[in-house]
N, C-alpha and C positions, 0 to 999 in steps of 0.2 A: 504494499499499501504506500503510497506516495503522498507529498506534501501536498497536493491539490485536494484529497480527500478532508484537509484539515480546515479547508477555507470558508466552510458553512456548513447549515444542519448539525447533525449530531457531532459531525469533526469536530466543528468549531467550540461545541459546547464542551467535548470532552478535554480540548486542547487548553481552553480557559481554565477546566477545573484542575487536571494537570500542572499548569504553570502557577495557580494559585497555592497548591499543595506540595511543590516540588521541593526535596530538601537531598543535596547530593549525599551521596552513599544509601539513599534510602529507597532507590528505584523499583527494586521488586517489590518492596512493601506497599509502595503506591501502585504498582501495576495489579496486584492481588484485590486492592481496595476499589479500583476502578472498573476491574471486570465483572463486579458485582452488578454494575448498572449498565456498562457499557460493552460493544462487541471487543472480544478479547485481540483482535489484529488493529482495531482501531486505537485501542487503548497503548498498544505496545507503539505504534506510530505515534501518539500523542506525547507518552512520556519521553520517547527518543528524542521529541522535538523540544520539549520542556528542558531537557538535559542540554541541548545544543544552544538553546537561548541562555541558560546560566554562563556556558562556556564563552558565548558571544559578546558578553557585556564588556568583556577587557578590549575588544576589537571595535565593539559599534556603540558603547555606552548605553544610554537608556532607549535608542532605536532598537536594540537586542530583543526586547520585551515584544516588540509588534511585528518583527519580522520571522521569517522561515530560512531554514537552513537545510544542507546537506552535510554529512560529514566531511566530505572531500571540499564541497564549495566553503565551507567555513574555514577549514584548513588553509586555503589558497587564497582567501578573501584578503585584499587590503584593509588594512584598518582605516577606521575615520579621518584620524587626523592627517594620515599621507596622503589619503584620497583626497580630502578637502584642500591641502596644499596644491595638489597638482591640477585639480579642477580650478582653482582661484586663479592660477599662474595662466592657464588657457583662458579664461573668461577675462582677464585683464587686459589680454593681447586681441581677442576676438570674441567681443560681447555677443551672447545670444548666438554662438556657431551652431551648426549643425555638427554633434560628435557621434561616430558608430564606433561602438566598443567591440572588437572583433575577439570572441570568446570571453563574453561579459560574464560568464560563471552566474553567481548568486545574485549579481547586481550591484555591489558595493560601489564601484567605481561611478557606475550609472547614476547611483543616491548622490553621490558627491557632485557629479556634474550635473544634474537635474537642479540641485539646490543652489549652484552657482548661476542659474538662469541661462543654461546651455540646452540645447535641444538635442535628447539622447536617444539613440537607436543601439540595441544590444544585439549582437549576433553570437547564438550558442547552438553547438552540434547536437548536445544531448538535450532532449525534450525535457524531462523532468527536471533539469537544471535550469532550462530557459523558463519553464513555470514557475518555478522558484522566484527568479527574476524578476517576472512579471507582477509575481503576488507582492513581492518586496516593494516596488516601485506603489502599487495600489495600496498597501497596508500604511505607507507613510503619505499617501497622498500626493504623490509626484507624477507629472506627466512624462510618457516616454513609451518606447514599443520595444519589444523583443522578438526576435524572429529566430526560428529553427533554422541553422544551415551551417556551412561550412565557411571557414574564414577566408579560404582561397577562392572560394566561388561568389564571393559578395561583392557586388557591382558597387564602386565605392565614389562614382562619380557625383552623387546626390550630395555628400557631406563635404563640409569643410575642414574637418581634423578627423583624421584616424586615430584611434586608440588602441593598442592591443597589448594583451598580457599574455605572451606563449606560454605553454605548459613546461615546467620542469620536472615533470616526474614521468618514471617509466617502471611498468613494473610494479609500483608502490614506493618506489625509492627516487629520492631527489637527483634531479640531473645536474651537473656542475657544468657540463662543456656547452657552449653555446650553439655548438654544431649538433646537438642533440635536441634541440628544442622541437615543439611542435605547435602551429608550424615551423618549417624549417627556417633556418638562418638565412638562406637566400630570399624568401618571400619576407622577412624581417627588413632586410636592407632594401627591399624593393619599395616597402612602406615608406621607409626614411629617405626615399627621393622627392617624396611629396610633403605636405606639412602633417606631421604625425607625432605622436610620443608612444613610445614602447617602453614597456616595464620590463627589465631583465634583472638577473640575479646580480648581488651586490660583488661577486668576483669576476665580473666581466673584463677581461683582459682590455688594457688601455688601446692597444695596437687593433683589437676588433671593431673599434667604434669606426666607422665610416667617417671620410674627410668631410668638415661642415656640419657635422653633427656633435652636438654639446650633449656631453653625459653628465649628469646630475647625480651625486651619492646622497641619500637622504636617511637621516637617523631619528629617532623618536625617543626620547628620554634616554639617551645615550646608546639605544641598540640601532644598528645599522638595518635598515627595511629593505631598501632595494637601490637600484639605479635606475634612471629614467633616461632615455634618450631622446633629444628633442631636435625636430626637422624644420625645415622650411620656415614659415613665419613665426615659428614657436621656438627657433634657434635665436641665439642673441649675439652671434659671432665668438661665443666662447667656447674652449674646448673641453674644460673641467670646471665642476662645481661641487662644494660640499654645502648642503642645507642641513640645519639642525633644528629639528622640533622639540618642543613647542615654541623656543624663543624664535624660531626662523631666521636666525643668526646665518648668512651666507657668505663664504667666500670663493674666490675665482682666481686668485693669484698665487704664486708660490717665489716669494722674493728670496734672492739669496741669503743664506746664513752662515755664520760661522760655526766654528766647533771648537770646545772647550772644556775646562772641568767641570765639576759638577758644582753650582752655586747653592744658595739657601734652600731653593725650591726647585722640585722638578714637575713637570707639566706632561700628563698623559693626553695626546689630543684625541678627539673624540674620533669614533671608528669611521665614519663618513668622511672625516679630514683626511685619514691615513688612506683609505681605500681611493679617493681622489688624488692621492700624490702631493698634498698640498700642507704637509707637516710644517713647512718653513713659515707658512702664514700664521702659526701659533706662535713661532719665535717673534716675528714681527709685533705680534700683538702686547706680548709681555716684555719686549726690549729684550730678548732673550737669545741663548744659542743651542745648538745642538749637543748632546753627549757624545754623539758618534753619527758620521754622516749616512750610516745603513740601516739606524736604528730610530723609530718615533718616539723618541724622547726628547722634550726640551727642557731646557734648565735656565734659571733665571737668579739674579740677586737679591730681587724684591718680589714681593707677590703683587701681581696685577689680576684682578678679576675678569676672568674671559669666558663667554658661552662656548669656546672653541675646544675647550678640554677640561680635564680635572686636575687640581694642584694639590701637592702634597709638600709640606715641609721638611727638609732633611734635617734628621737629627743626629745620625752618627753614620758611619761608613763602616761596614761588617766584612769579616772576611768570608768569602763564599765557601764556606766547609760547614759540614753538617753537624759536625759537633761543636763547632764555635756558633753556630747559630742555635743550636739547642740550649747551651749555656746561657746566651743572651734571652732565649724564651723565659729560662725560668728565673734569670736574676731580674726580668723586669715585671715578672709575676703576669704575662700576658695569658690570657684566657681565649680572647677573638683575636683571630692573625688573618688579615687579608693579605694574600701574596699577589703581585702584579710581576708580569715578566715578559721580555721581549728579548728576542736574539739568542735565547738562553733554552735548551731542550729539555724542561722538565714539566712534570705534572704537578700542579701546585696543590691538588688535594693529597697526592702521594708525599710531598714534602710537609704539607703541615702535619697528617698523620705522624710522620717521622719526627717532629719537632714536638709534637705531644704538647699543645698548650694547654694549660690548665687554670691559670689566675683568673683575677677579675680586671685586668687592665685590658686596654686594645691598643692595638697596632698594625700598620701596614708595613710590609718588606717588599720593596721594588729591587728585583734581581734582572741586570740586564749585561749586555757585553759591549766593553769599550775595546777598540781594536780586537786584540784575540782573548783578552781576559774578562771571565765573570766577575761582577762587583754585586755587592748588595748594598742596600740602604735602608736603614731603620728611617721610617716617616711618620708623619701625623697627616691624615687626609684633611685637607682645609674645606668646610662646609660653609656655603653663603646661601 
């Protein structure tokens, strides 16, 4: 039984009851309770939907309680903050434009685009998923259409902007090679010859981005979410950009930076900045320098707040030896130990276990490589 069974009549009634009574971990009890009043198959579908709505709050906020989901659709959907940022950029350049979303999934990007005043059409090959996207637009009172069809067979001439989010999974596993996307990379590069935006994985190689296309890496609350490729009227003559949400801070330039010894503070650039290859922008923002030209750590003599990365006050340089680090943990009474590392092959969880923190104090340990030597720094995270 599919989502469409829950849209009206008894399905809508059982779904409302399931959502009102849903508690994580007590799905079986809820199913047993509802089966006394409703069809068993309908109950299973409704309780599954209630569980998906509960999970979806992290991505969609309050909208999740009115939306419909499939398990795969929720997993692959863009979170609202990122979709809103992308839609706002399109609307600022082409207000009221007609946008076609190829492979629209459950409609997350359609929702953001419609709310930005864009005229939206979704194309989805799976009928159940297309019905879910259509139901979501309706549930949120938004205009738009969703068609069942193949991205490659869609006539793009009626639309001002093409948006695509190629599938990056095969046999249930995540695909990291852009040449294994579906639709294929050749189709994606063809789209980028017109005005388009294509969502790709953050690990996209810089040299895979076609000439004249802007690549924007986006993070949300410090977690890198995607890279977006912008072309045609939506490209701004920039090669690489990093955008950090929710602050919307953005950087596009990587000025030269010096390399020098550790200062009083170490800055860890946001992952989007690192992926975009714009680490030296952090050095410029804090009047700092690099610890090593190949490692994404910046250091500075003074603390300068910046949305481009996290700051740590350096308290002590330590030998990178397990015995010495264990002694330091004991002597400082450290019980909560955050371990950050770059350029060093280690598992922070395994090292933490070996160091056996048991006290009441908290600390951050930054381990990195300078030239050929691994070094460790005892630090205090700066919160603002």
